[in-house]
C-alpha positions as CSV (number, residue, x, y, z in Angstrom):
1,M,-133.9,-141.0,40.0
2,A,-135.7,-140.3,43.2
3,V,-133.8,-141.4,46.3
4,M,-136.1,-144.3,47.1
5,H,-135.8,-147.6,45.1
6,V,-138.9,-147.7,42.8
7,D,-140.6,-150.6,43.8
8,A,-140.4,-149.6,47.3
9,A,-141.4,-146.0,46.6
10,K,-144.5,-147.4,44.6
11,K,-145.5,-149.4,47.6
12,N,-144.9,-146.4,49.7
13,V,-147.1,-144.3,47.5
14,Q,-149.6,-146.9,47.7
15,Q,-149.9,-146.9,51.5
16,A,-149.1,-143.1,52.3
17,G,-149.1,-141.0,49.4
18,F,-145.9,-138.7,48.5
19,M,-145.5,-137.6,52.1
20,D,-142.4,-140.0,52.8
21,L,-140.8,-139.8,49.4
22,E,-137.8,-137.5,48.7
23,V,-136.6,-136.2,45.3
24,D,-132.8,-135.8,44.9
25,P,-132.3,-132.0,44.8
26,R,-129.8,-132.3,42.2
27,L,-132.2,-133.5,39.5
28,D,-133.2,-130.9,36.9
29,L,-137.0,-131.8,37.2
30,F,-137.9,-130.2,33.9
31,Q,-135.4,-132.2,32.1
32,E,-136.6,-135.4,33.9
33,I,-140.3,-134.7,33.3
34,N,-139.7,-134.3,29.8
35,R,-137.6,-137.5,29.5
36,L,-140.6,-139.3,31.3
37,K,-143.0,-137.8,28.7
38,K,-141.3,-139.3,25.7
39,E,-140.6,-142.5,27.7
40,K,-144.1,-143.3,28.9
41,N,-145.9,-141.4,26.0
42,A,-147.5,-139.4,28.7
43,L,-149.6,-136.2,28.3
44,I,-149.6,-133.5,30.7
45,L,-152.6,-131.5,31.0
46,A,-152.7,-128.4,33.5
47,H,-155.1,-125.9,34.5
48,Y,-154.4,-122.2,34.2
49,Y,-154.6,-122.1,38.1
50,Q,-151.4,-124.3,38.5
51,E,-148.0,-123.0,39.6
52,P,-146.0,-121.3,36.9
53,D,-143.3,-124.4,36.7
54,I,-146.1,-126.8,36.1
55,Q,-147.7,-124.6,33.4
56,D,-144.3,-124.4,31.7
57,V,-143.7,-128.2,31.4
58,A,-147.3,-129.0,30.5
59,D,-148.2,-130.2,27.1
60,Y,-151.5,-128.4,27.1
61,I,-152.6,-125.4,29.6
62,G,-156.4,-124.5,29.7
63,D,-159.7,-124.0,31.5
64,S,-162.2,-126.9,32.1
65,L,-163.6,-127.0,28.5
66,G,-160.3,-127.1,26.8
67,L,-158.9,-129.7,29.2
68,A,-162.0,-131.9,28.9
69,Q,-161.5,-131.8,25.0
70,Q,-157.8,-132.5,25.1
71,A,-158.6,-135.4,27.3
72,E,-161.1,-136.8,24.7
73,Q,-158.9,-136.2,21.7
74,T,-155.5,-137.8,23.3
75,K,-153.9,-140.7,21.9
76,A,-151.3,-140.7,24.8
77,D,-150.6,-144.0,27.1
78,M,-150.9,-142.1,30.1
79,I,-152.8,-138.6,31.1
80,V,-151.1,-136.8,33.9
81,F,-153.6,-134.3,35.0
82,A,-152.0,-131.2,36.9
83,G,-155.4,-129.8,38.3
84,V,-158.0,-131.0,41.1
85,H,-159.6,-134.5,41.4
86,F,-162.8,-133.7,39.6
87,M,-160.5,-133.0,36.5
88,A,-158.7,-136.2,36.6
89,E,-162.0,-138.0,37.0
90,T,-163.3,-136.3,33.8
91,A,-160.3,-137.6,32.1
92,K,-160.9,-140.9,33.3
93,I,-164.4,-141.0,32.3
94,L,-163.5,-140.0,28.7
95,N,-160.6,-142.4,28.6
96,P,-161.4,-145.5,30.5
97,S,-158.8,-147.5,28.9
98,R,-156.0,-145.1,29.4
99,K,-154.1,-144.5,32.9
100,V,-154.9,-141.3,34.4
101,V,-152.6,-140.0,37.4
102,I,-152.7,-136.9,39.4
103,P,-149.9,-135.3,41.4
104,D,-151.7,-135.1,44.9
105,L,-155.0,-137.1,45.3
106,K,-156.0,-134.6,48.1
107,A,-156.2,-131.9,45.5
108,G,-159.8,-131.5,45.9
109,C,-162.3,-128.6,45.2
110,S,-164.6,-126.6,47.5
111,L,-167.2,-126.2,45.1
112,S,-167.4,-129.9,44.3
113,D,-167.5,-130.4,48.0
114,S,-170.5,-128.0,48.3
115,C,-172.7,-130.4,46.4
116,P,-172.9,-134.0,48.0
117,P,-174.4,-136.4,45.5
118,P,-176.8,-138.0,48.1
119,L,-178.1,-134.6,49.0
120,F,-178.4,-133.4,45.3
121,K,-180.3,-136.5,44.4
122,R,-183.0,-135.9,46.9
123,F,-183.0,-132.1,45.6
124,R,-183.3,-133.4,42.2
125,E,-186.2,-135.9,42.9
126,A,-188.2,-133.0,44.5
127,H,-188.2,-131.4,41.1
128,P,-189.0,-134.1,38.8
129,D,-190.2,-131.7,36.0
130,H,-186.5,-130.1,35.7
131,I,-183.6,-131.3,33.8
132,V,-180.2,-130.9,35.2
133,I,-177.2,-128.8,33.9
134,S,-174.2,-129.1,36.0
135,Y,-171.1,-127.0,36.0
136,I,-168.2,-129.3,35.4
137,N,-166.5,-128.6,38.6
138,C,-168.4,-131.3,40.4
139,S,-167.8,-135.2,41.2
140,A,-168.6,-137.9,38.9
141,G,-171.5,-138.6,41.6
142,I,-173.0,-135.3,40.5
143,K,-172.3,-135.7,36.8
144,E,-174.1,-138.9,36.9
145,L,-177.2,-137.3,38.2
146,S,-176.9,-134.6,35.6
147,D,-178.5,-134.4,32.1
148,V,-175.7,-132.3,30.5
149,I,-172.4,-130.5,31.8
150,C,-171.4,-127.1,31.1
151,T,-168.2,-125.1,31.7
152,S,-168.0,-121.4,32.3
153,S,-166.9,-121.1,28.3
154,N,-169.9,-122.7,27.4
155,A,-172.5,-122.3,29.9
156,K,-174.7,-119.9,28.2
157,L,-174.5,-121.9,24.9
158,I,-175.7,-125.1,26.9
159,V,-178.6,-123.3,28.7
160,D,-179.7,-121.8,25.3
161,S,-179.9,-125.2,23.7
162,F,-182.8,-125.9,25.6
163,T,-186.3,-124.2,25.2
164,K,-187.4,-121.2,27.3
165,E,-190.3,-123.6,28.8
166,Q,-187.8,-126.1,29.8
167,K,-187.4,-125.8,33.6
168,I,-183.6,-126.2,34.7
169,I,-181.7,-127.1,37.8
170,F,-178.2,-125.4,37.6
171,A,-175.5,-126.9,39.9
172,P,-173.4,-126.7,42.0
173,D,-172.3,-123.0,41.6
174,K,-175.1,-120.4,42.5
175,N,-172.8,-117.5,41.5
176,L,-172.4,-118.8,37.8
177,G,-175.9,-119.9,37.9
178,S,-177.3,-116.4,38.7
179,Y,-175.0,-114.9,36.1
180,I,-176.3,-117.2,33.3
181,N,-179.9,-116.5,34.4
182,K,-179.3,-112.8,34.0
183,V,-177.8,-112.9,30.5
184,T,-180.1,-115.6,29.2
185,G,-183.3,-114.4,31.0
186,R,-183.9,-117.7,32.6
187,N,-185.2,-118.5,36.0
188,M,-183.0,-121.7,36.6
189,L,-183.2,-123.3,40.1
190,L,-180.1,-122.9,41.8
191,W,-178.1,-125.4,44.0
192,N,-176.6,-123.3,46.8
193,G,-172.7,-124.0,46.2
194,A,-169.9,-121.8,45.5
195,C,-166.0,-121.6,45.1
196,M,-164.2,-120.3,48.2
197,V,-161.8,-118.5,45.9
198,H,-164.2,-116.6,44.0
199,E,-166.3,-115.6,47.0
200,I,-163.6,-113.9,48.9
201,F,-162.9,-110.8,46.9
202,S,-163.5,-107.6,48.7
203,L,-165.8,-105.2,46.7
204,E,-164.6,-102.0,48.8
205,K,-161.1,-103.1,48.2
206,I,-161.5,-103.5,44.4
207,I,-163.5,-100.3,44.4
208,N,-160.5,-98.5,45.9
209,L,-158.1,-100.2,43.6
210,K,-160.2,-99.1,40.7
211,I,-159.9,-95.3,42.1
212,R,-155.9,-95.7,42.4
213,H,-155.9,-97.3,38.7
214,P,-158.4,-95.3,36.7
215,K,-157.3,-96.6,33.5
216,A,-157.3,-100.3,34.6
217,K,-160.0,-102.5,33.1
218,M,-161.6,-104.9,35.9
219,I,-162.1,-108.5,34.4
220,A,-163.8,-111.4,36.5
221,H,-164.6,-114.6,36.4
222,P,-168.5,-115.4,36.7
223,E,-168.0,-117.6,39.8
224,C,-167.6,-114.3,41.6
225,E,-170.5,-112.8,43.5
226,D,-172.7,-110.5,41.7
227,S,-171.7,-107.3,43.3
228,V,-168.1,-108.0,42.2
229,L,-169.5,-108.9,38.5
230,R,-171.4,-105.4,38.4
231,V,-168.3,-103.4,38.7
232,A,-166.6,-105.8,35.9
233,D,-165.8,-104.2,32.6
234,F,-165.7,-107.8,31.1
235,I,-166.8,-111.1,32.4
236,G,-165.7,-114.6,31.1
237,S,-164.1,-117.9,31.5
238,T,-160.4,-118.1,32.5
239,T,-159.7,-118.5,28.7
240,Q,-162.1,-115.8,27.9
241,L,-160.3,-113.5,30.5
242,L,-156.7,-114.3,29.1
243,H,-157.9,-113.8,25.2
244,F,-159.5,-110.1,26.5
245,T,-156.3,-109.0,27.8
246,E,-154.3,-110.0,24.8
247,K,-156.7,-108.3,22.5
248,D,-157.9,-105.3,24.4
249,P,-155.8,-102.0,24.1
250,S,-155.7,-101.4,27.8
251,K,-152.4,-101.6,29.5
252,E,-153.6,-102.3,33.1
253,F,-156.0,-104.9,34.2
254,I,-157.4,-105.9,37.7
255,V,-158.0,-109.7,37.7
256,A,-160.8,-111.3,39.6
257,T,-160.0,-115.0,39.5
258,E,-157.4,-117.2,41.0
259,T,-154.0,-115.8,40.6
260,G,-152.6,-118.7,38.6
261,I,-153.9,-117.0,35.2
262,L,-151.6,-114.2,35.9
263,H,-148.5,-116.2,34.7
264,Q,-150.0,-116.7,31.3
265,M,-151.2,-113.2,31.1
266,M,-147.8,-111.7,31.7
267,K,-146.2,-114.2,29.2
268,N,-148.5,-113.4,26.4
269,S,-148.6,-109.6,27.0
270,P,-145.3,-108.6,28.7
271,D,-145.8,-104.8,28.0
272,K,-149.1,-104.7,30.3
273,I,-149.7,-104.7,34.0
274,F,-151.8,-107.3,35.8
275,I,-153.3,-106.8,39.3
276,P,-154.8,-109.5,41.2
277,A,-158.2,-108.3,42.6
278,P,-157.8,-108.2,46.6
279,P,-159.6,-110.6,48.8
280,D,-161.1,-109.8,52.1
281,N,-158.9,-111.8,54.2
282,A,-155.6,-111.3,56.3
283,C,-153.1,-112.8,53.9
284,A,-154.3,-110.7,50.9
285,C,-154.0,-113.9,48.7
286,N,-156.6,-115.5,46.4
287,D,-154.9,-118.6,45.6
288,C,-156.9,-122.1,45.5
289,P,-155.4,-124.1,48.1
290,H,-156.4,-127.2,46.4
291,M,-154.9,-126.3,43.1
292,K,-151.6,-125.3,44.8
293,L,-151.1,-128.8,46.5
294,N,-149.5,-129.9,43.2
295,S,-145.9,-129.1,42.8
296,L,-143.1,-130.0,40.4
297,E,-141.7,-132.4,42.7
298,K,-145.2,-134.2,43.0
299,L,-145.6,-134.1,39.4
300,Y,-142.1,-135.8,38.6
301,L,-143.0,-138.5,41.3
302,C,-146.3,-138.8,39.8
303,M,-144.9,-139.6,36.4
304,E,-142.0,-141.9,37.8
305,Y,-144.2,-144.2,39.8
306,E,-147.4,-143.7,37.7
307,L,-149.3,-143.0,41.1
308,P,-151.6,-142.0,42.6
309,E,-153.9,-143.4,39.6
310,I,-157.6,-142.7,39.2
311,H,-160.0,-145.6,39.4
312,M,-163.8,-145.4,38.8
313,E,-166.6,-148.1,39.1
314,P,-167.7,-148.9,35.3
315,S,-171.1,-148.1,36.0
316,L,-170.6,-144.7,37.6
317,R,-168.1,-143.8,34.7
318,E,-170.5,-144.7,32.0
319,A,-173.2,-142.7,33.5
320,A,-171.2,-139.6,34.1
321,R,-169.8,-139.9,30.5
322,K,-173.2,-139.3,28.8
323,P,-173.7,-135.7,29.9
324,I,-170.1,-134.7,29.4
325,E,-170.5,-136.1,25.9
326,R,-173.5,-134.2,25.2
327,M,-171.6,-131.0,26.4
328,L,-168.9,-131.6,24.0
329,Q,-171.3,-132.3,21.2
330,I,-173.1,-129.0,21.7
331,S,-170.0,-127.1,22.1
332,A,-168.5,-128.7,19.0
333,K,-171.8,-128.0,16.7
334,A,-171.3,-124.4,17.7
335,G,-167.6,-124.2,16.8
336,L,-166.3,-124.0,20.5
């Protein structure tokens, strides 16, 4: 049990979050979290960018597409989303009758923040002959303004589902949109948003790293800038990067995405070497500060007190659900 009484702690969480709560250091948090999963019929969904301990205790680890699919299919009474806010929102959109909680309500997303719904609404209204395809890394407000959602796993598939004549606005990630334009031959109109993690990679440092490791294959997420993608041996979603490292015979990989994925890569291919692509910053790290707000202690408290909980206005939830369902239908039809 946590040090504070349950009712008092729950009230405290409602008023001030987890800042004033303490966890008994003698607790085996893995054991306690597994106990709570059974007692509360809870499902823990974790993104690949979460810290290793959270990945190890999760029921399912995946990228945005896989997490959305799991959220849609679950029969759990409570979904515990170890990720960032828009991911928990998506789970709530797909499961309005189920409780959805997140370890830290402040776990936001720089990419989502780069596309405020009021500004995007005016942008869309200025181009009435365009449909909107939005990357899932966006708020429910942007999903409401979209015709269909995509992830990095299925973005090309979603775009290709429309005729070449159809004019498209792609939001909010300009780098992913630019990459999809290149591989599809489209000329989609791009919103000027980006992920802070995928924009800090240093091309110069990556090239130097490739010189020092001539046998290493460079793999990159399509949210990276074009200059980085041009020197990559393989470009793909987080899950696609993971699968590539499992199947490719190379023994060394330079990985240009958030470092959380390295945990699964090392677990699945212990005989291979994984080198995080160097960013252009003083700390030489490329962790997502929002993803890393979650911790095993916060995950335990979240499950124990079932807070913070995601709440949404029914009208917003229903409007945001339609483009997500359209994405899932297109993906299922294609066998993704």
